[in-house]
C-alpha positions in Angstrom: 63.9 127.2 155.8 65.7 128.6 152.8 64.4 129.1 149.2 66.2 126.0 147.9 64.9 123.6 150.6 62.3 121.9 148.3 64.7 121.5 145.4 67.4 120.1 147.7 64.9 117.7 149.3 63.8 116.5 145.8 67.4 116.0 144.6 68.3 114.1 147.8 65.2 111.9 147.6 66.0 111.1 143.9 69.6 110.2 144.9 68.4 108.0 147.7 65.9 106.2 145.3 68.7 105.7 142.8 71.2 104.3 145.4 68.4 102.2 146.9 67.8 100.4 143.7 64.3 101.7 142.9 63.2 101.7 139.3 63.1 104.8 137.2 59.4 105.4 137.8 59.9 105.4 141.5 63.0 107.5 141.3 60.9 110.1 139.4 58.0 109.8 141.8 60.4 110.3 144.8 61.7 113.5 143.2 58.2 114.9 142.6 56.8 113.8 146.0 59.7 115.4 147.9 59.5 118.6 145.8 55.8 119.0 146.2 55.5 117.7 149.8 53.9 121.0 150.9 51.7 121.4 147.8 48.5 121.4 150.0 49.8 123.4 153.0 47.7 126.5 152.2 44.5 124.4 152.8 44.9 125.2 156.5 46.2 128.8 156.1 43.0 130.5 157.3 42.9 128.5 160.5 46.6 129.1 161.2 45.9 132.9 160.8 43.1 132.6 163.4 45.4 130.6 165.8 48.5 132.8 165.7 49.7 136.4 165.5 52.5 135.1 163.3 51.0 132.3 161.1 54.2 131.9 159.1 56.1 131.2 162.3 53.4 128.7 163.3 53.7 126.9 160.0 57.4 126.5 160.3 57.2 125.3 163.9 54.4 122.8 163.1 56.6 121.3 160.4 59.1 120.4 163.1 56.6 119.5 165.8 56.5 116.0 167.2 53.7 115.6 169.7 51.6 117.9 171.9 54.5 119.6 173.7 56.0 120.7 170.4 52.6 121.9 169.2 52.1 123.9 172.3 55.6 125.4 172.0 54.7 126.3 168.3 51.6 128.2 169.4 53.5 130.1 172.1 56.3 131.0 169.7 53.8 132.2 167.1 52.0 134.4 169.7 54.9 136.4 171.2 53.9 138.2 174.3 50.4 136.8 174.2 50.3 133.7 176.3 46.6 134.0 176.7 45.9 133.8 173.0 48.3 130.8 172.8 46.4 128.9 175.5 43.0 129.8 173.9 44.4 128.6 170.5 45.7 125.4 172.0 42.2 124.7 173.6 40.5 125.5 170.3 42.8 123.3 168.3 42.7 120.4 170.7 46.5 120.2 171.0 46.4 117.7 173.9 44.6 115.2 171.8 46.6 115.8 168.6 43.6 117.3 166.8 45.6 120.2 165.4 48.1 118.1 163.6 45.5 115.6 162.4 43.3 118.4 160.9 46.3 120.1 159.4 47.7 117.0 157.8 44.3 115.7 156.6 43.5 119.0 154.8 47.0 119.4 153.5 47.1 115.8 152.1 43.7 116.1 150.5 44.6 119.3 148.8 48.0 118.0 147.6 46.4 114.8 146.3 43.8 116.6 144.3 46.3 119.0 142.8 48.7 116.1 142.0 45.9 114.3 140.2 45.0 117.4 138.2 48.7 117.8 137.2 48.7 114.2 136.0 51.7 113.3 138.1 50.8 109.6 138.4 49.6 107.2 141.0 52.8 106.8 143.0 53.2 110.6 143.4 49.5 111.0 144.3 49.7 108.2 146.9 53.0 109.5 148.4 51.7 113.1 148.8 48.7 111.6 150.7 51.2 109.9 153.1 54.0 112.3 153.7 52.8 113.1 157.2 52.5 109.4 158.2 55.1 107.9 160.6 56.9 104.6 160.5 55.6 103.8 164.0 52.0 104.5 163.1 51.6 107.6 165.1 51.4 109.9 162.1 48.4 111.4 160.3 45.9 111.5 158.8 45.3 107.7 158.9 47.9 106.3 161.2 49.6 104.1 158.6 52.8 102.3 159.7 55.8 100.5 158.2 55.2 99.0 154.8 51.6 100.4 154.8 53.3 103.6 153.8 54.5 103.6 150.1 58.2 103.3 149.4 58.1 106.7 147.6 56.6 108.4 150.7 59.1 106.8 153.0 62.0 108.0 150.9 60.5 111.5 150.6 60.0 111.6 154.4 63.5 110.7 155.2 64.9 113.1 152.6 62.8 115.9 154.1 64.1 115.1 157.6 67.7 115.1 156.4 67.4 118.4 154.6 65.5 120.0 157.5 68.2 118.9 159.9 70.9 120.1 157.5 69.2 123.5 157.3 69.2 123.8 161.1 72.8 122.7 161.6 74.7 121.3 158.6 75.7 117.6 158.7 75.5 117.4 162.5 72.0 118.7 162.4 71.0 116.2 159.7 72.6 113.3 161.6 70.8 114.3 164.8 67.4 114.6 163.1 67.8 111.3 161.3 69.0 109.5 164.4 66.1 110.9 166.5 63.5 109.8 163.9 64.9 106.4 163.0 62.3 103.7 163.8 59.8 106.2 165.1 58.9 108.8 162.4 61.2 107.4 159.8 61.9 104.1 158.2 65.2 102.9 159.7 66.4 101.2 156.5 66.1 104.4 154.5 67.7 106.4 157.3 70.8 104.2 156.9 70.9 105.0 153.2 70.3 108.7 153.8 73.2 108.9 156.3 75.5 107.3 153.8 74.7 110.1 151.3 74.7 113.1 153.6 77.9 114.3 152.0 76.0 115.1 148.8 74.0 117.7 150.6 77.0 120.0 151.0 
């Protein structure tokens, strides 16, 4: 994903927050939440290592996964030449019922929340890090929050992350495609509009 992905995501989230009229505290919180989005990801590392021959590939694929089909594809990709292990891993993780993503996000969010609290980053950052895997349509995890139930800071960070992930995959066209695909489902459509207007700053 590139060594500068987190820094680029943080900068883009901050710019979105500024252009979106958020106050300085929320601007700062958006920067921190986007930068530290994956602060708790290692909480699930031991399970990932048990599920895949290539746990790093699994982590990268799960970050892009949207639903059971993508999760199954991630397990197959992370177990090259070993379809049997991929199927056993899928059964163990409960891919069909979304259990893998729910467990992964719950543990990652809990770890990120605790670390952010110990770092003294403030309520808005802590809340946002606990919600960065929620979706606008309520189909996210770990609690299935939707719309305005998700903090503004988390919604900004989520859109910024999608934009930068898409940019990393295919420059502006990739970012446009990922934002368009997520608007109204995974992502807050109002913040998607703001992000699309600022994509030129990602160059």
